[in-house]
Every structure is written in structure tokens, then in C-alpha cells.
MITORZA-516297 format. One record per residue (C-alpha): residue in one letter; x, y, z. Coordinates in steps of 0.2 Angstrom, whole numbers, plus 5000, padded with zeros to 4 digits. Example, Ala and Ser with C-alpha at 12.3 -4.5 7.8 and 13.67 -1.06 7.14 Angstrom:
A506249785039;S506849955036;
% end
This chain:
L500050005000;T500750174995;A500350335004;C499950484995;V500550655003;L499850814998;V500950965002;L500051135001;P501051295001;A501051395017;A499851535018;P500651705016;A501251785032;D500151925039;Y501352065045;A500252125059;K499851945066;D501451845062;V502951955059;K502752115070;P502552015086;L504151925083;L505052075079;K504452165094;A504952015105;R506651985098;C507252135088;I506552305094;A507652315109;C509252335098;H508452395082;G506952505087;P506652695090;L507852705105;Q509352605098;Q509852555081;K511352445080;G512052455063;K510852595059;L509552465057;R507752495063;L506452355062;D504952445070;S504052485054;G503952425036;D504752585029;H506252565041;I506452385037;R506452415018;K507652565020;G508852455029;G510452495039;R512252515037;A512352345027;G510752375017;S509052305018;P508852145027;V507352095016;E507252054997;P505352084993;G504651924986;K506251824989;P506151765007;D507551635004;D508751784998;S508251895013;E509451905028;L508051935040;
% end
């Protein structure tokens, strides 16, 4: 008997529900409005896309190529 496995693509991440709470819990202390290590802020989409000293940590539409 052979099992058939159906793999469905993951649903797109919801920024407000999935991403923002993670950034708040793990990143904002060092990359927020009060402190910006490497001149990188992660407290808003505009700041994330702008990036810091090393450029943007995200490649829109290319999650596997994004440092973040």
C-alpha cells in the first residue's frame, strides 16, 4: 500500500499577526526607535525596507534571499 501525501503551500504571512509580534519580542530592543545597532530599525515596514548600514535585510518576494 502506497501513501499519497499532499503538500499545500503555506499561507502568506500576515505582517500584523505573524511578523510584527516576533520582531517586537526579539528585535526591537536593539533595532527600534531607541537604539539602532548597525543603523537598522525593524519597527516599521518603511524602516525595514530602507535597511541599515549593510542594506535592507529583506528582498521583497524572495524570502530565501532575505537575511531577515
